N, C-alpha and C positions, 0 to 999 in steps of 0.2 A: 575439516572432518574427511577422513580417509574411504576409502570407497567400501571397504568392510563394512563401517560403520553407517554408510549410506544406503546400503542395501538390506540391512538391520532394520534403519528406520521403516524405509518403504514397506519390509515385509510386516511389520509392525501395525501399519497403516492399513493394512488388507485384511479384512477379518471374516471369518466363515458365514457370520449371521448380518454382519453391517455393510459388508461391501468394501470397496475400496474408495480411497478418497480419489476426487475426479482430477485434480492439479496441483501443482508443488510451484511456491516462487522462490526462485531460489537468491538468495541477496549477501550482503556481507558486511562491510568491506568491498571488497571487487571481487566478483564470480570469476572474470575472467582470467583473475592471478592464479587462480588453482592450478596445478599442472594437471589435473586430470579432470578438468570442467566436461572434455567432450566427450569421457566416458560414461561421466554423471548423468549427460542428455539422454545418451545410449540406456543407462539402465533405467532410467525412468518410463522410458516410453516400452522397454523392456517389460514393466511392471502396468503397463496399460495405463500411465498416467501422463498428462500434459505438463511439460516444463515449463516453465516463462523464468526470465531471469530481466534483472535491474541491473544496469552497467552504466558507468561514468562515461565509455565512449570510447575512451583512450587506448583501449588494447584490441580495439574490432578491425580485425586485415580481411581479407578479399579470402582468406583460408578460412578462418573461421565464420564469415557468412556460408562459403559452399558447405560446410561440416554440418551447420546447423538446420539449415534448410529444409524444411518440411519433419521437422523435431519438434520447433518450440512453437508454443502456442501463439507466444509474441516476446518482445524485448523492449524493456521502457528504457531512455535515456534518461537520467537525470540532472536537471539543469535548476536553474535560480536566478537566469539571468539568459534571456532570448538573445542578446547578443553571443553567446558562447557559443549557438546553434550550428555556424558553418563550420567550428573546429572540433564539433562534438562525432564526427562522420556518419550523421542520420541518413544522407545521402545513399552512403554504401549498403546500409542494412535494407532502406527502401528498394532499392535498384538490385539487391539479392532476393526482393520477393518476401521479405521477413516483413510481417505485419509488426510495426513500430509505433509506439506511444513514448510519449514524454512524462516526464514525472517531474512538476514544476515545484519545487518548495518554494511555499510562499510565507515571507515571512514581515514584520514590519517596514523593513528598508524595498523590497519589491513590489509592495502590495500596488503603488502607481500604475507599473509596469503589468501587471497581472492586469489590472483594469486597461489597460493598452491593448491585451490580446483578445478581453472580451467584446472591448469595440472592434475587431479586426484587423488592427494596425501590422500584427504581426502575420496575416492570412498567407503571403507569398513565401513565411518561412515554413507557414504548416503545410502546404502541399504535399496531398499523399501522407499525411501524419494519421493512423487511425484515429487516435485520439489522444485530449492533452487531458493530464489529470492532476487536481492544484492537492499536493501533499502537504498538511497543517504543520508548520516548522516547531519543534519539539524543544523544550531546555534540557536535551539531554545530550552526553558526552561533550565534545566541543561548545554547545552551545549554549546560551543564556537566555535569561529573561526578560533582558533588555530587548531580545527579536522578538517576543512573543505579539501576535495579533490580538489588537485591543480594539475595544469598539470606541471610534470615530466618524469623523464625516465621509474619511479615505475610505475605510471599511464599507459602511454604508454603500457607497458609490458603488463598490466593489459587488456588494452583494444585491442591489437594484438591478446589475447589468445581467446575473445570470440567467432571468427570464427571456432576458430579451439579447442572448448571447450572437453578435456577428462572427464569432470564429468561425473558420472553414472547416475545422475539423470538429468533432465530440468533445464533448468536456465533461468532464467528472472528477471528484471528491473525493478524499479518502474520508474514512470513517470519522477520525476527529471534526471536522467542518459538518457532519451531515446534522447534529443538533440544530443551525444555524441554517442549513436546508428548509429544516422541520419548519424552524419558525417563520422565518422573512422570504421565502419563496414561495412559488406556485407548484413546488416537486408535489407529488402525489406520494402522500406519505405512508399509504397502503405497502408501496414495494419496494422501500426503502427501511433499514434496521440502524437504529442510530450508533450501533457499533458490534460487532460480530464476533468479537474476542472470547472465547473460549465457549460461543456458541454456534457458529459455523467455519470457526478457524483456530488454528494454533501454531504455536512458534515453536523448532527445535532446535538448539543450537548446537555447535559445532560437539559439545560435550555432552549430548546426548540427553539435556535436560528441555523437558515439555513445559513449555508458559501458557496463558491465555495469549501474550504480546509481546515481541521481541524487544517492549520499553518497559517490559515489566520488572527488571532489574533483580530477577531470581526471586520476585515473590511470587506465591503462586506456583512453583516451579517443583519438578519432581522428574528424577530421573528412568529414563527407560531400561537403564542397568537393573534397575530394583523394584521397579513395579513397572506390569502390563499396561500396554496404550488405554487398552479400555476400561481399565480399572482407574486409571489417570482420567480419561475423559470423561466416564460416567459418573465417579464416585467421587475423584478427591478435588475433582474443578469446582462439583456441587458446592462446596461451601464460598466458591468465587463468585460465583451465579446467584446464589443468594445474596450476596454483601452488594451486587454492582445492582442498586435500586436506583429509582431516580428521587432523588434528594433535593430536586431546582425548586425554589420558590416563585418561578413564574408563573405566569397562565397565558398558557397557547393550545393551539389545534393538536400538538403534541403531545400535550401534558401524560398521557396515558400510557402509549408506546415508547415515548424518549427514556432513555438512560441516564439523561441529566446532562454529562458529562463524562469527560473521561477520567475512568478511574486511575490513572496512574500518575495523568496531569491534569487537573480541574482547571488551572490555570488558564488550559487555551480553549476552553470552550467561552466566547465570549459573553454569546447570551445566557450561560449559568450563573455568571457575575453578574449580571446586569440588569 
């Protein structure tokens, strides 16, 4: 995305009546490969919006840390194997005073390691980490159905540990995992939403197309070059919000407020299927 387009996006998200958005999450691809990423962060702050970004960590340097200090809300480093943490430059971020999270993509192959995380086996690696967020693996892009989570004894063991995590940092989950939290854990369902896309958050791609979710694959997608953002948000997304109803046949205490499953990948919501 060009700087001019980025400024246009931020100005579109600032409304005289409804006010400004609070934060933006910059993703990719790899945000640190954008030649003007530092200027993007500066521009975001000029609009009184807090920028955050997710990175694989490979391009982190001391110079970048010096330049982003005090500008970002947090930086998240993506991992799917805790043994890679020593090569992720996380220590550089932490030592540079950057609030640092880990985004751990959880799938059928690493679920046992995720259990180890909750048991506290990686606490030495998690020192000074702000939070570890478990992201649900999705069969998108290079992903495939063979690696999605399935209901079995291993997943059940993982879920049972959530209420009694021994991890030394805060833990959290993406919206895709929230239905399982609502049904199987002691999480207070009054304080979480099963999926915020199109309700509390929005995705805008490099072509200025606005979608409820980054995994929507251009369905329910509208161009900022054709429509005003608040027309998209208040009117165009109305049909999406109406369509996202709870089709779950299970009975649980979250039945009335859970949206049932991921609208785009229903197969990843294990409690919806079983």
